[in-house]
C-alpha positions in Angstrom: 0.3 -0.1 0.1 2.7 2.5 0.7 4.5 1.8 -2.7 1.3 2.0 -4.9 0.5 5.9 -2.5 4.4 6.6 -2.9 4.3 5.9 -7.0 1.1 7.4 -7.8 2.0 10.7 -5.8 5.4 10.7 -7.4 3.6 10.3 -10.8 1.5 12.9 -10.2 4.0 15.6 -8.9 6.7 14.5 -12.0 3.7 15.4 -14.6 2.8 18.3 -12.5 6.5 19.4 -12.9 7.1 18.4 -17.0 3.6 20.4 -17.4 4.2 23.9 -15.1 8.0 23.7 -16.6 7.0 23.2 -20.4 4.1 25.8 -19.9 6.9 28.2 -18.8 9.3 27.5 -22.1 6.5 27.4 -24.5 4.9 31.1 -23.4 8.1 32.6 -23.9 7.8 34.7 -27.1 10.9 33.7 -29.1 9.4 30.2 -29.5 7.2 30.4 -32.4 7.1 29.0 -35.8 9.0 31.6 -37.7 12.1 31.8 -35.1 12.3 27.9 -35.1 11.8 27.3 -38.5 12.6 29.7 -41.7 10.7 29.3 -45.0 12.6 30.2 -47.8 9.6 31.8 -50.9 10.2 31.7 -54.7 9.3 35.2 -56.4 5.6 34.0 -57.1 5.5 33.7 -53.1 5.9 29.7 -53.3 7.5 27.3 -51.0 11.2 26.4 -51.7 12.5 24.8 -48.8 11.9 25.0 -44.7 15.1 25.2 -43.0 15.7 24.5 -39.2 17.3 27.2 -36.7 19.0 24.3 -35.0 20.7 26.9 -32.1 16.6 28.2 -31.6 15.7 24.4 -30.8 18.7 23.3 -28.8 17.9 26.2 -26.4 14.2 25.2 -26.7 15.2 22.0 -26.1 17.7 23.1 -23.2 15.4 25.9 -21.3 12.6 22.9 -21.1 14.8 20.8 -19.5 16.1 22.9 -17.3 12.5 24.5 -16.5 11.2 20.8 -15.8 14.3 19.6 -13.4 13.7 23.0 -11.6 10.1 22.2 -10.8 11.3 18.3 -10.0 13.7 19.5 -7.4 11.1 21.1 -5.3 9.4 17.5 -5.0 13.0 15.9 -3.8 11.3 14.8 0.0 7.6 14.3 0.3 5.2 13.3 2.9 2.2 11.1 2.5 -0.3 10.2 4.5 -2.1 6.7 4.1 -5.1 5.9 6.6 -4.7 3.2 8.9 -7.3 1.2 7.6 -6.0 1.1 4.0 -2.8 -0.6 5.3 -4.8 -3.1 7.3 -6.7 -4.2 4.6 -10.3 -5.4 4.0 -13.2 -2.9 1.9 -14.6 -2.4 5.2 -11.4 -0.6 6.7 -9.9 1.0 3.2 -10.0 5.1 3.7 -10.9 4.9 7.8 -9.3 5.6 10.5 -6.0 8.1 11.7 -3.6 9.3 8.6 0.0 7.9 9.0 2.6 10.1 7.5 5.5 8.5 5.6 8.8 10.0 4.1 9.7 9.3 0.6 12.5 10.5 -1.5 13.0 11.0 -4.8 15.4 11.7 -7.9 14.8 12.0 -11.2 16.1 12.4 -15.2 14.8 13.7 -18.3 15.0 12.8 -21.8 13.8 15.8 -24.0 13.1 15.5 -27.8 11.9 17.6 -30.5 10.5 16.3 -33.9 8.5 17.3 -36.7 5.6 16.3 -38.7 4.2 17.0 -42.2 0.7 16.3 -43.1 -1.9 16.6 -45.5 -3.7 19.9 -45.5 -5.7 19.9 -48.6 -5.1 20.6 -52.2 -0.9 21.3 -52.4 -1.3 22.6 -48.6 0.8 21.0 -46.2 0.6 21.1 -42.3 3.9 21.2 -40.4 3.9 20.7 -36.8 6.6 20.5 -34.4 6.6 18.7 -31.0 8.7 18.7 -27.8 8.4 15.1 -26.2 9.9 14.6 -22.7 9.9 11.5 -20.6 11.0 12.0 -17.1 12.4 8.4 -15.4 11.5 9.1 -10.9 13.5 6.9 -8.5 11.2 6.5 -5.3 13.3 5.5 -2.2 11.0 4.0 0.3 11.7 2.7 3.7 11.9 -0.5 2.4 13.0 -0.5 -1.4 13.3 1.9 -4.4 10.8 1.7 -7.1 11.0 3.5 -10.5 8.5 5.5 -12.6 8.5 6.7 -15.9 6.6 9.5 -17.2 6.0 10.5 -20.9 4.5 13.0 -22.9 4.7 15.6 -25.5 3.2 19.2 -26.5 2.6 20.7 -30.0 5.0 23.4 -29.7 4.2 25.1 -32.8 2.2 24.3 -36.4 1.7 26.1 -39.8 0.1 25.1 -43.2 2.3 25.7 -45.9 0.0 27.1 -49.1 1.5 25.8 -52.4 0.1 26.7 -55.8 -3.4 25.4 -56.4 -3.4 23.3 -59.6 -6.4 24.6 -62.1 -7.3 20.7 -62.8 -7.5 18.0 -60.3 -8.4 14.4 -60.1 -8.7 12.0 -57.7 -9.1 8.4 -58.7 -9.8 5.3 -56.8 -8.4 2.5 -59.1 -9.2 -0.1 -56.7 -7.6 -3.6 -57.2 -8.5 -5.1 -60.5 -8.7 -1.6 -62.3 -5.4 0.3 -63.8 -5.1 3.6 -65.4 -4.7 1.6 -69.2 -8.4 0.6 -68.6 -9.6 3.7 -67.7 -8.1 5.3 -70.9 -8.8 2.5 -73.5 -5.4 1.5 -73.3 -4.4 -2.1 -73.7 -2.1 -3.9 -71.0 
């Protein structure tokens, strides 16, 4: 029961630390799409390339990690309170009786990564998203043992829709398994 209460408490505080730390970092004005990515356009305004601002991306990653560690450090020592009835067992006693206090100590490590996706957003339009993924491993030191907890979550940092030139004509054929372009246009295989 002590292990269950301790791991749930540490899981909750780890997730809270991640959300608070990332919220602080993502609210900064220099973490926007135009600061993280540079879109090069041609004379007609069409997208020629997208180049990552590596220093800005690495700074975002480092700042997010530092902010989460700062919040995690505030939860190194915690006190959990468990009702005596829950320790005795049985459904009648669960949650009843005086609370017993237990001191737990935790320490953690973080893996931070960024990745991006490109998805179809319409005719000649592409949605580009950048995600921040954080994995936190926390070890809980209990009076009798050591338990590890892992929390993993990701955040959408920014997104944009890249609009290309819309063609004058557009066709979408569902060819199925039996048909081919040769059959559609009357040519032989």
